[in-house]
Backbone bond lengths (Angstrom), bond angles and torsions (degrees), N, CA, C in turn:
res aa  C-N    CA-C-N  psi(-1)  N-CA   C-N-CA  omega(-1)  CA-C   N-CA-C  phi
1 M - - - 1.440 - - 1.523 108.46 -
2 A 1.314 116.70 132.48 1.464 121.28 -177.86 1.520 110.39 -73.16
3 Q 1.300 115.60 141.18 1.459 121.00 178.54 1.519 108.86 -88.12
4 S 1.312 116.29 139.31 1.456 120.75 174.92 1.518 108.38 -75.70
5 R 1.307 116.45 141.10 1.459 118.46 177.96 1.520 111.22 -82.52
6 F 1.324 118.02 -3.39 1.461 121.99 177.17 1.521 109.22 -106.51
7 R 1.298 116.09 138.90 1.454 122.60 -178.28 1.532 109.85 -58.68
8 G 1.327 116.93 127.38 1.456 122.08 177.75 1.513 113.49 72.11
9 G 1.335 118.01 9.81 1.454 120.58 178.29 1.522 112.96 81.13
10 A 1.335 117.80 -1.88 1.459 120.17 -178.64 1.517 109.95 -85.57
11 R 1.304 116.17 151.96 1.455 121.01 177.16 1.521 108.86 -98.95
12 P 1.313 117.52 148.17 1.461 120.04 179.24 1.525 111.08 -58.74
13 G 1.329 115.34 142.55 1.461 120.29 176.92 1.504 114.60 83.10
14 R 1.299 118.15 1.08 1.462 120.36 179.44 1.518 109.20 -110.44
15 T 1.328 115.35 139.45 1.462 119.39 178.39 1.507 109.40 -112.39
16 G 1.298 116.70 148.88 1.465 121.46 178.91 1.515 110.68 74.48
17 T 1.296 115.03 166.81 1.453 119.49 178.01 1.511 109.53 -88.06
18 G 1.308 115.95 165.82 1.456 120.29 176.70 1.518 111.28 -59.58
19 V 1.323 116.38 -35.81 1.463 120.78 178.96 1.528 110.10 -64.33
20 D 1.336 117.56 -41.15 1.466 120.56 178.77 1.517 111.07 -62.13
21 R 1.322 116.70 -44.59 1.467 120.04 179.68 1.518 109.89 -64.14
22 L 1.312 117.49 -42.41 1.453 121.65 -179.97 1.520 110.50 -64.04
23 R 1.339 117.09 -42.71 1.459 121.49 -179.74 1.525 110.35 -61.27
24 R 1.333 116.93 -44.27 1.466 120.23 179.63 1.519 110.86 -63.67
25 S 1.333 118.20 -32.88 1.460 120.40 -178.35 1.524 111.07 -69.96
26 Y 1.324 119.43 -23.28 1.456 122.36 178.87 1.523 113.12 -88.99
27 E 1.318 117.72 -19.84 1.461 119.95 -178.33 1.522 110.06 -62.81
28 Q 1.320 115.48 132.12 1.458 121.84 -179.80 1.519 109.26 -136.13
29 R 1.313 115.85 148.57 1.466 121.48 174.34 1.529 108.18 -94.67
30 Y 1.331 115.69 135.90 1.455 121.19 179.02 1.522 110.28 -132.51
31 A 1.324 114.71 151.72 1.461 122.13 169.70 1.526 106.38 -118.53
32 I 1.315 115.83 127.96 1.462 122.15 -178.29 1.526 107.59 -119.04
33 C 1.327 116.07 117.86 1.463 120.44 -179.99 1.525 109.15 -98.72
34 V 1.329 116.04 128.71 1.466 122.01 177.16 1.525 108.95 -121.88
35 G 1.324 115.55 151.30 1.452 121.03 -177.89 1.513 112.72 -70.14
36 G 1.321 115.51 136.06 1.458 121.58 176.72 1.517 112.86 87.21
37 R 1.306 114.38 170.65 1.466 120.44 177.97 1.520 108.43 -95.76
38 L 1.315 115.64 123.14 1.458 120.44 -178.95 1.525 110.18 -84.80
39 G 1.304 116.08 137.64 1.457 121.30 176.85 1.517 111.08 -79.41
40 E 1.317 115.02 173.53 1.470 121.06 -179.23 1.516 112.55 -59.16
41 T 1.331 116.64 -38.36 1.462 120.17 -177.94 1.519 111.22 -62.85
42 V 1.330 116.93 -45.86 1.467 120.09 179.66 1.519 109.82 -68.48
43 C 1.314 118.26 -42.01 1.475 121.17 178.93 1.523 111.55 -61.58
44 S 1.322 117.34 -30.79 1.467 119.99 179.76 1.529 111.74 -67.64
45 A 1.333 117.69 -15.41 1.459 121.17 176.07 1.529 111.12 -73.23
46 F 1.336 116.85 -10.10 1.462 122.65 -178.83 1.530 109.45 -126.92
47 P 1.334 117.39 67.20 1.463 120.68 -172.06 1.527 114.61 -64.83
48 D 1.318 118.10 -23.34 1.466 120.52 -178.26 1.525 113.19 -90.28
49 L 1.338 116.79 1.05 1.458 120.98 -178.14 1.521 110.81 -114.28
50 Q 1.323 115.57 148.58 1.454 120.79 174.41 1.522 107.80 -93.28
51 A 1.323 116.79 138.78 1.464 121.94 179.79 1.522 109.25 -115.59
52 R 1.348 114.79 137.35 1.462 119.03 174.80 1.522 108.40 -144.80
53 A 1.323 115.00 145.29 1.460 120.91 177.76 1.523 108.94 -78.55
54 H 1.332 115.20 142.48 1.468 120.55 178.70 1.524 109.06 -151.45
55 D 1.335 116.60 110.92 1.472 122.23 177.95 1.526 113.26 52.04
56 G 1.307 117.85 44.44 1.460 121.57 177.88 1.513 114.69 82.49
57 D 1.318 117.76 -2.91 1.461 122.61 177.76 1.524 109.09 -114.40
58 T 1.317 116.59 -179.37 1.466 121.37 178.01 1.515 109.27 -124.92
59 V 1.327 115.65 134.54 1.457 121.55 176.49 1.525 107.88 -110.21
60 L 1.327 115.69 121.56 1.458 122.84 174.90 1.523 106.91 -101.47
61 S 1.312 117.63 128.95 1.459 119.16 -178.96 1.516 110.45 -137.55
62 G 1.330 114.71 153.27 1.455 120.37 178.55 1.510 111.35 169.19
63 V 1.322 115.11 -176.50 1.462 122.71 -179.27 1.523 108.79 -96.60
64 F 1.320 115.42 132.88 1.460 122.15 178.94 1.525 108.02 -112.93
65 A 1.325 116.65 133.12 1.462 121.55 -176.88 1.527 111.94 -64.08
66 D 1.321 116.72 -34.64 1.456 121.36 -178.85 1.520 108.66 -165.38
67 Q 1.331 116.13 -179.88 1.465 119.43 -179.14 1.517 112.29 -65.16
68 A 1.317 117.59 -30.64 1.462 119.87 178.37 1.527 110.50 -61.58
69 A 1.327 116.99 -39.17 1.470 120.40 177.97 1.524 110.50 -65.39
70 L 1.332 116.73 -41.01 1.462 120.52 177.22 1.523 110.72 -61.86
71 Y 1.324 116.64 -48.29 1.467 120.22 179.83 1.525 111.71 -63.65
72 G 1.317 117.37 -31.80 1.468 120.61 176.32 1.520 111.65 -63.00
73 V 1.334 116.65 -43.35 1.473 120.39 177.88 1.524 110.01 -66.88
74 L 1.317 117.36 -41.37 1.471 119.98 178.57 1.530 110.94 -62.02
75 A 1.327 117.70 -39.50 1.464 121.25 177.41 1.520 110.51 -65.62
76 Q 1.326 116.69 -38.26 1.462 120.93 178.49 1.531 110.54 -65.21
77 L 1.332 116.55 -40.70 1.474 120.27 176.88 1.525 110.27 -61.05
78 E 1.334 115.85 -43.37 1.462 120.46 179.45 1.526 110.80 -63.29
79 S 1.328 116.96 -43.13 1.463 119.97 -178.35 1.530 111.75 -65.82
80 L 1.329 116.53 -25.88 1.466 120.29 176.45 1.532 112.24 -84.96
81 G 1.328 116.26 -1.78 1.464 120.59 178.32 1.520 113.94 74.84
82 L 1.334 116.54 24.30 1.459 119.92 -178.59 1.529 110.31 -86.98
83 E 1.317 115.51 146.62 1.459 121.56 -179.98 1.528 109.46 -84.60
84 L 1.327 116.10 119.31 1.455 121.48 177.40 1.520 108.74 -83.84
85 I 1.324 116.54 123.70 1.453 120.98 -179.36 1.525 111.41 -102.11
86 E 1.336 115.86 -44.86 1.466 118.63 -175.64 1.531 110.34 -157.95
87 V 1.333 115.19 145.00 1.465 122.54 170.39 1.520 105.55 -124.33
88 R 1.314 116.31 126.03 1.464 120.55 -177.69 1.521 110.14 -133.61
89 R 1.347 115.55 129.47 1.465 119.90 174.55 1.523 107.82 -79.97
90 L 1.315 116.11 132.57 1.455 122.83 -177.50 1.528 110.07 -100.35
91 P 1.326 116.79 155.04 1.462 118.61 175.84 1.527 110.70 -66.77
92 P 1.320 117.64 154.87 1.479 120.21 178.79 1.521 110.95 -57.08
93 A 1.315 115.67 148.24 1.473 120.71 -178.68 1.505 111.26 -73.39
């Protein structure tokens, strides 16, 4: 195996590991609209998301590390019997 000439495999002038940069490139902000107004108990099932009422529905929004995290929240919504109205990717903050 070839040895890197840079300490720890990092190149000069670069911060963070390649994995960190890659992880940040996959992070996306999403807004998920579900039917009805969710109470505090249901909203507490999504601690990393912000919830706000909008026209009688609830919009959950936040940053997702990757698509697997998004699909995990969607599966959780389904398991709670909530009606999914819309999923929208938001521009970076």
